[in-house]
N, C-alpha and C positions, 0 to 999 in steps of 0.2 A: 522363048521357052525359059520356062524353067527347067532344068534335070532335076532324078529325083536323085537325093543323096541316098549312097551306097547306104547300110546299116552298121553297122560298126562290126568290129570280128570282137568275138565275145573270146575273154582268158579258157582258160583251162578250168578253172577254179568254173568258171561262169555257166557254161555249156552243160560241167555235171549238175549244176543246181536247178539247171532246164529239161534236163532227162527228165529229175527226177518227180519235179510239176507234172513236167508233160505224164509219168507215170500213176500221177496221182486220178490227173483227170478222167484216160483211156489204160484197159487194163493190155495192152501191147503198140510199140515203139515201132515204126522201123530205121532202119539205118541209113535208109534213101532222103528217105521223107526227113529225118533231121539235120544229112546234109546238106542240106536244098534248105533249112529253118537259117541252119549257122553257118551256113554259106562257105565251107569248109569240105576237103573229101568224105568222103564214104573210110577210109582208112585211119580219119583220122578218130571221127567217131567209135571206131571198131576196137580200137585204139582204150578210148573210154569206156567202154561198156566192158572191155576183159578186167579193167581193173577194177571199174568199180565191181564187176562179178566177185571178185578173188576176194571184196571189202566185205562183200553182202551184203552191198545197198541195196542190188535188184537180181535178177537170170536173165543169164544168154539162148534164147535164144533162135532158132532162123531166120535170121536175116533182122532182126531186131535183139527186142528184149522183155520182157515181162515187171509188175513187179516182183517183187521180194515174198515167198512165200510171209505168213502171217508165223513172228516167232522166232528168227534167224536174228532181229535182233532183239535180242531176254536183255531186262531193266534188270533194277538193280538189285530188285526180290530174288528175284528167279537165280539168278547169279551165286547168289548164296546161299543155298542151296547145293550146290555143285565143289569138289575139292576140300570138304571143310575141315578135314587135319591138317591139309596142306596150309594153307593161308593160314587156320594160327599156331600152326610150324613158322610159318615165315614171318608172323605178326611176332609174336614171342622174339626171337632171333637176333628184329631187328630191333624194339628197344633192348636187347643188350647192347646195341651199338653207340647208342646215347646217353648225358650224364648228362646230372644233377644242374640245369644253371642256362645247359644251350635253348637255342632258338630252333626252330625248324618249321619248313613248308609241306603239310602236307594235301593231297589233292585225292580229289573224293575214288571209291572205289570198290571192291569188297577184303582186297587186300591190303589195303590200307588202315579200313575200319578196324582191323582184329591185329593192324601195330598200334592204334589210337587205341584201342583197348590196354592194350597189353603195359601199355604206358598208364593210364588209368589207375591199372590193378598193380602194376609198381608207385604207384605214387611217385611218378619221378616230376624234379620240381623244373617243368622245360615250359618254355611261353610258344606257344605253336600257334599257324597263322594256313588256315585253311579256305576248300571254296567246297568246304562239303557241312550239309546241318548233321549227316550223321556227328562225322568222324567228332565234328565242333560238340554233338550231345555224349557222343561218347566219356572224350579226353576232358569233358565239361565238367565232371560226376569228379572228376576227382581234386579234390582240394588245392592241392600243393602246384595244379597246371591254372598258365592265363592261356584264356584259349581267342583269336580276334579271328570272325566272320569273314570272309570275305562278301562287299555287295555283288550282285551283279544281275544279269538275265534268270531267274529255277528253271531247272529244269528238273518236273516232278519226276520220268524215269526214274533219276540218276540221282535225285534230292541233294540238286549240286547245282552251284551260281557258274557262269561264263560269262564271255564280252566283255569288251574297250571298257568297260569301269570294272568290273573286278581283274583285268588286265592289270589296269592304272592303280590298281587300291596296293595287291602284291610288288608292284614297280616300288611301292617306296616304302622297304624291306630290308633290307640286308642279312642274309640268317649264315645261321653255322653248316646245317646240312636242310636240302630237299630230301621225302623220302615219297614215291613214285609210282601208282604198277603204272599200265600197260597195259594191250589188248593181243598183242604181242612184236616175239623178234626171232629176227630173222639180221642173215645177213646182209638185210637194204637197212639195220638199224632199229631201233624202236619206235613201232608203229599204234597206232588208236584209230578205232574206229568209230566214232563220237566225236562229232563237226564241237568244236566246240572246244574242245579239252585239250589239243591238240595248244591251242595256244595260251594254255591255263598250263596247261606242265614245260614249255620253254618259256617263258617268265617265270615261274619258279630254279629251273635250272643257272636263269641268268644271277637269281638275283639270292642263290645258295654255292659259298661256299667248297660243299662238300654236294657228289650227286650221289645220293641213291637208289635202285629201280631195285623193285619188289616185284619180281618174274617169277611164278607157275614154271614149271615143266609145259607140263601142258598144252603153254603155248609160247613155246620154239618153232624157229619152222611158218610161224604165220607171219604172213605180213600181209595192213591196211591201206586202208588211206592217203590215214594222213599219221607224217614220220616227222619222228618228236627230238629223234638225236639217233645221229651215225654210231655206228660200236665203238668207232674214237669218241666217243661223249657220252658211255653210259658213266662213264665214274668209278662204281664199285653196281655191279648185278648179285642184290638177295635174292636166292632158289632154293630149292629142293636135291636137285644134281646140279653136271656135272655137263655143258653141253658140251656136244659130242660129232660129227658128220662137219661137214662147211659151217653151221654156224660157232662152231668151237674153232674149228683154225679160222679164221675174220673175228673174233672176237683174243684169242692166243697171239695176234698180232697188233692189238690193238697196247694202252696201259691198265684199260678196264682191269681190276678186279673181282672176281669171279669169292664168292661170299657163302658157301653151303650153307644153312644150316644145319642142326643136324639130327639127330632118329630119335634121338632124347629129351629129355627133363630139358632148359635152355634157364639156369638165373637168371633172368635179370636184372641183376644189379649189379655184375662184372660185361665186363667187355670181352667180346670172343677176339683170334686171333683169326686174320683170314685165311679161308681155306686154298690147301694148295691149286696154283692152277695146270 
């Protein structure tokens, strides 16, 4: 008699991918059914769902979960309409931290696109490597900049590439600094909501001598599914307000610099001293 083999136990990331797949096939999934399917306890599935709910990937419901309501994850075109002044302010200030001749990596995002726009307007002589089509197009308008666009799997909603091919390409360069956005910053660190962006950001961090995250204060206290860096791994936080409360305490206990963009006009041609921590 041949005994049936036990199914392979799924890793956490595989369970969550399967949960999302199940929600594409039906409007509601039950904790008990998924626990039986995965061969894990109901408590394990509940923890998965709680974290996925916090990341906006699904809606918790009695005894299970339902698909996230349309619009919870907004693409880049929708996000560009929000906090425009703050993003422009951060972009100009971040550009003032870059000198002619420097090499930088820039990831995809609405704030980093404003950073690229400020670099182009100042005609900063930089070599920029990015996974963002829009960053490449904006900065590529400057004759002073050299732009390299990573290959990879294209995400239409974010106008960016992700995947192993993109990460391998980025790993072939060493740069002076990276300028990265993020979906959230909390005591847990810097986190991302878009799967695939996390690997891109971590690769850029590894290849950069200096790390600079462009995160406005509306994202303080938010935690998403994919962690990019702990508070001690940020390097420099470029923001529009000093973080307070538990987040402020968590960052003050690290070596992270907090650079607060001034409210007035910023001269991109000069570097600014770090703001008081």
